[in-house]
C-alpha positions as CSV (number, residue, x, y, z in Angstrom):
1,M,-12.1,91.6,113.9
2,N,-11.1,95.2,113.4
3,A,-10.1,96.3,109.9
4,I,-6.4,96.2,109.3
5,V,-4.7,99.5,108.7
6,L,-2.1,99.0,106.0
7,M,1.2,100.9,105.7
8,S,-0.2,102.5,102.5
9,D,-3.0,104.2,104.4
10,P,-2.7,108.0,104.2
11,K,-3.2,108.2,107.9
12,V,0.2,106.6,108.4
13,A,2.1,109.0,106.2
14,A,0.3,111.9,107.8
15,I,1.9,111.1,111.2
16,P,4.7,113.7,111.8
17,V,8.2,112.6,112.9
18,A,9.8,114.2,115.9
19,E,13.2,112.6,115.4
20,C,14.7,112.0,118.9
21,G,18.2,111.4,117.6
22,E,18.6,108.1,119.3
23,R,21.4,106.1,117.8
24,L,21.4,102.7,116.1
25,V,23.0,99.9,118.2
26,D,24.2,96.4,117.4
27,V,21.7,93.9,118.9
28,R,24.5,91.3,119.1
29,R,26.3,93.3,121.9
30,G,26.1,91.4,125.2
31,G,24.9,88.2,123.5
32,S,21.4,88.5,125.1
33,L,19.5,87.9,121.9
34,L,19.8,84.9,119.5
35,V,20.6,86.4,116.1
36,D,20.0,84.6,112.8
37,A,22.2,85.6,109.9
38,R,19.8,84.7,107.0
39,K,19.2,88.4,106.2
40,Q,22.7,89.6,106.8
41,D,23.8,92.2,104.3
42,A,27.2,93.3,103.1
43,A,27.2,96.4,105.4
44,D,26.0,94.3,108.4
45,A,23.2,96.8,108.9
46,F,20.6,94.1,109.5
47,A,21.7,93.6,113.1
48,Y,21.1,97.2,114.2
49,L,18.1,98.8,115.9
50,R,17.4,102.1,117.7
51,E,18.4,101.8,121.4
52,G,14.8,102.1,122.6
53,V,13.7,99.2,120.5
54,L,16.5,96.9,121.7
55,E,15.7,97.8,125.3
56,R,12.1,96.7,124.8
57,L,13.1,93.5,123.1
58,L,15.2,92.6,126.0
59,K,12.3,93.3,128.3
60,A,10.1,91.1,126.2
61,Q,12.6,88.2,126.3
62,A,12.7,88.4,130.1
63,M,9.0,87.7,130.1
64,L,9.4,84.4,128.1
65,P,9.5,81.0,129.7
66,Q,13.2,80.1,130.6
67,E,13.4,77.5,127.8
68,L,12.4,80.0,125.1
69,R,14.2,82.9,123.4
70,L,13.5,85.6,120.9
71,L,15.2,84.9,117.6
72,F,16.2,88.2,115.9
73,V,16.3,88.0,112.1
74,E,16.3,91.6,110.7
75,G,16.3,95.1,112.1
76,Y,17.6,98.2,110.3
77,R,17.2,98.2,106.5
78,P,18.9,101.0,104.5
79,P,16.3,103.0,102.5
80,S,17.9,101.9,99.2
81,L,17.4,98.2,100.1
82,Q,13.8,98.9,101.3
83,R,13.1,100.5,97.9
84,E,14.6,97.5,96.1
85,Y,12.4,95.1,98.1
86,Y,9.3,97.2,97.5
87,E,9.8,97.6,93.7
88,E,10.5,93.9,93.4
89,Y,7.2,93.0,95.0
90,V,5.3,95.6,93.0
91,S,6.7,94.1,89.8
92,Q,5.6,90.7,91.0
93,L,2.0,92.0,91.7
94,R,1.8,93.8,88.3
95,A,2.8,90.6,86.5
96,G,0.1,88.6,88.4
97,H,-2.6,91.2,88.2
98,P,-2.3,93.3,85.0
99,E,-5.8,94.6,85.5
100,W,-5.0,96.3,88.8
101,H,-4.6,100.1,88.8
102,D,-1.7,101.8,90.6
103,E,-3.6,102.4,93.8
104,Q,-4.5,98.8,94.1
105,I,-0.9,97.7,93.5
106,H,0.3,100.2,96.1
107,S,-2.1,99.0,98.7
108,A,-1.5,95.3,98.0
109,A,2.2,95.7,98.0
110,S,2.1,97.4,101.4
111,R,0.7,94.2,103.0
112,Y,4.1,92.7,102.6
113,V,6.7,95.5,102.0
114,S,6.3,99.0,103.4
115,P,6.4,101.9,101.0
116,P,10.0,103.2,101.2
117,D,9.1,106.7,102.4
118,I,7.5,105.5,105.7
119,A,9.2,102.2,106.2
120,P,9.8,101.3,109.9
121,H,12.8,99.2,109.1
122,S,14.6,102.1,107.5
123,A,14.1,104.1,110.7
124,G,15.7,101.3,112.8
125,A,12.3,101.0,114.5
126,A,11.1,97.6,113.3
127,V,12.3,94.1,113.9
128,D,11.5,90.8,112.2
129,L,11.7,88.0,114.7
130,T,10.3,84.7,115.9
131,L,10.6,82.3,118.8
132,A,13.2,79.6,119.3
133,D,14.2,77.1,122.0
134,I,17.3,77.6,124.0
135,G,19.3,75.7,121.3
136,G,18.1,78.1,118.5
137,R,15.6,75.7,116.9
138,E,12.6,77.7,115.6
139,L,9.2,77.1,116.9
140,D,6.2,76.5,114.7
141,L,4.5,79.9,114.0
142,G,2.4,78.7,111.1
143,T,4.5,80.0,108.1
144,R,8.1,80.6,107.3
145,M,9.2,84.1,108.2
146,N,8.7,86.5,105.3
147,A,6.1,84.3,103.6
148,D,4.0,86.6,101.4
149,P,0.2,86.6,101.4
150,E,0.0,84.7,98.0
151,E,2.5,82.0,99.0
152,S,0.9,81.4,102.4
153,E,-2.8,81.8,101.4
154,G,-3.0,84.5,104.0
155,A,-1.5,82.5,106.8
156,C,1.1,85.2,107.3
157,Y,-1.6,87.4,108.7
158,T,-1.1,87.4,112.5
159,Q,-4.7,86.4,113.2
160,A,-5.0,83.9,110.4
161,V,-7.2,80.9,111.2
162,N,-5.5,78.5,108.7
163,I,-2.7,77.5,111.0
164,S,-2.3,74.8,113.7
165,E,-3.3,75.2,117.3
166,E,0.4,75.0,118.2
167,A,1.3,77.8,115.8
168,R,-1.6,79.9,117.1
169,A,-0.4,79.4,120.7
170,N,3.1,80.4,119.8
171,R,1.9,83.5,118.0
172,K,-0.1,84.4,121.1
173,L,2.9,84.0,123.4
174,L,5.2,86.1,121.0
175,G,2.5,88.8,120.8
176,A,1.9,88.9,124.5
177,V,5.5,89.6,125.5
178,L,6.2,92.1,122.7
179,T,2.9,94.0,123.3
180,A,3.7,94.1,127.1
181,A,7.1,95.6,126.2
182,G,5.5,98.4,124.2
183,L,5.9,97.2,120.6
184,V,3.1,96.9,118.0
185,N,2.5,94.3,115.3
186,Y,1.9,94.8,111.6
187,P,-1.2,92.5,111.3
188,T,-0.3,91.2,107.9
189,E,3.1,89.9,109.1
190,W,3.1,87.9,112.4
191,W,6.9,88.4,112.6
192,H,7.0,92.2,112.2
193,W,7.0,94.4,115.3
194,S,7.9,98.0,115.8
195,F,8.3,100.8,118.3
196,G,8.7,104.6,117.7
197,D,7.8,104.7,114.0
198,R,4.8,106.3,112.3
199,Y,2.8,103.1,112.3
200,W,3.4,102.6,116.1
201,A,2.3,106.2,116.7
202,L,-0.9,105.8,114.7
203,I,-1.8,102.5,116.5
204,T,-1.0,103.8,120.0
205,G,-2.5,107.2,119.5
206,E,0.8,109.1,119.9
207,G,1.0,112.5,118.2
208,A,4.3,111.9,116.4
209,A,6.8,109.2,115.6
210,L,10.1,109.2,117.6
211,Y,12.2,107.8,114.7
212,G,12.4,108.8,111.1
213,P,14.3,107.1,108.2
214,K,18.0,107.1,108.6
215,E,20.5,107.2,105.7
216,I,23.6,107.0,107.9
217,S,25.7,104.0,108.6
218,P,24.9,102.0,111.8
219,G,26.5,103.5,114.8
220,G,26.5,106.9,113.3
């Protein structure tokens, strides 16, 4: 298996951003995607993505068997919320590993929460999602969404072997349609996919990211 490139890798931060100016749009428009409200925030920002990302999700969904749907859980994440998530996980790691130096903490944290300055979610470029049946019942993908590496004993990694055959098949299907639509996966989180961000640019060999972090309100 190829070595996993983490978000903390300097190669990711070194990718320039050629902001294309594409707007954030509400994924609930048109009712084409199933949207779960578990990560809904006060500003309703969670349901927004860049237009190009949403277009690719709809293409991916069209490739699924008729009885299955993508279940959208979280898209855009304001930079302040991203920093809150990151610092919370860093504190958790420091408490569990007081012997680790700052670089180790930074690297370990990035398996689960992207460093705020390069976070794909804060660019509206990333989506956390899973598969569901037509009635909205989630399929087995091996762990709960947002399970951290400690809790899941590494089963949150996309290519984990400590999951069932059913979960592995469901991950393979999810990955097949999203990859065909042009998104890339973050290998430590089976549910995290992105397009147009720095990580996507690095993995696909593009010279620059299309989307940089946005501080504005959705729709702006």
